[in-house]
C-alpha positions, -999 to 999 in steps of 0.1 A, spaced: 775 -429 -229 801 -405 -243 803 -372 -262 832 -385 -283 828 -385 -321 843 -420 -322 848 -450 -299 865 -484 -302 850 -515 -286 865 -550 -283 838 -576 -290 854 -601 -266 855 -575 -238 818 -565 -244 806 -601 -245 826 -611 -214 803 -588 -194 773 -610 -201 762 -632 -172 751 -660 -196 724 -673 -173 692 -658 -186 679 -637 -215 700 -605 -213 705 -573 -233 737 -553 -227 739 -519 -242 774 -507 -250 767 -476 -272 739 -451 -271 743 -419 -292 715 -398 -308 714 -417 -341 724 -452 -330 720 -477 -301 741 -509 -300 741 -539 -277 747 -576 -272 716 -598 -269 720 -632 -252 695 -660 -254 703 -693 -236 694 -725 -253 658 -734 -246 648 -699 -235 619 -678 -247 625 -645 -266 596 -624 -253 603 -591 -271 576 -569 -286 579 -549 -319 602 -518 -315 597 -483 -328 631 -484 -345 646 -503 -374 672 -528 -362 698 -551 -375 709 -584 -358 742 -601 -364 743 -637 -351 777 -642 -335 770 -676 -319 742 -701 -316 714 -715 -336 676 -709 -336 647 -700 -358 634 -665 -363 598 -654 -369 593 -622 -388 556 -614 -391 543 -647 -407 577 -658 -421 602 -682 -404 637 -691 -411 668 -708 -395 695 -685 -383 730 -691 -371 765 -676 -369 770 -651 -397 733 -645 -403 725 -608 -408 689 -599 -401 672 -566 -408 639 -560 -390 618 -529 -399 602 -508 -371 570 -523 -357 576 -557 -373 566 -587 -351 597 -608 -345 612 -633 -321 637 -661 -319 624 -695 -310 635 -732 -310 668 -718 -296 691 -749 -300 723 -734 -287 731 -704 -266 728 -673 -289 748 -642 -288 737 -614 -312 751 -580 -320 722 -556 -323 720 -521 -339 690 -499 -334 684 -469 -357 677 -433 -348 652 -428 -320 666 -456 -299 679 -434 -271 672 -452 -239 661 -483 -256 660 -513 -233 658 -547 -250 667 -569 -278 
């Protein structure tokens, strides 16, 4: 997106670009070592993602759900920080409230499309 060595983003401005009607991933940073985006999951929706080739970190900004990581499950909500290693099966389910997540993908994520 940019050749700058640093950038500043306003979280409210980034999340305001979400349509909020369906599952949506909005990338706002894509540099060689890192990819960042906002992932939105409406209440009651299905998170259909497949394992990724990159490590990733989720920060739950809003909403409540359960998350499945391989065979483990746990409740997540605002303030939850989730690390998911590359190739790990994972998904959000029983999405009780609209969820907004900040997502960071590690190196190798250039051109990544999805939460």
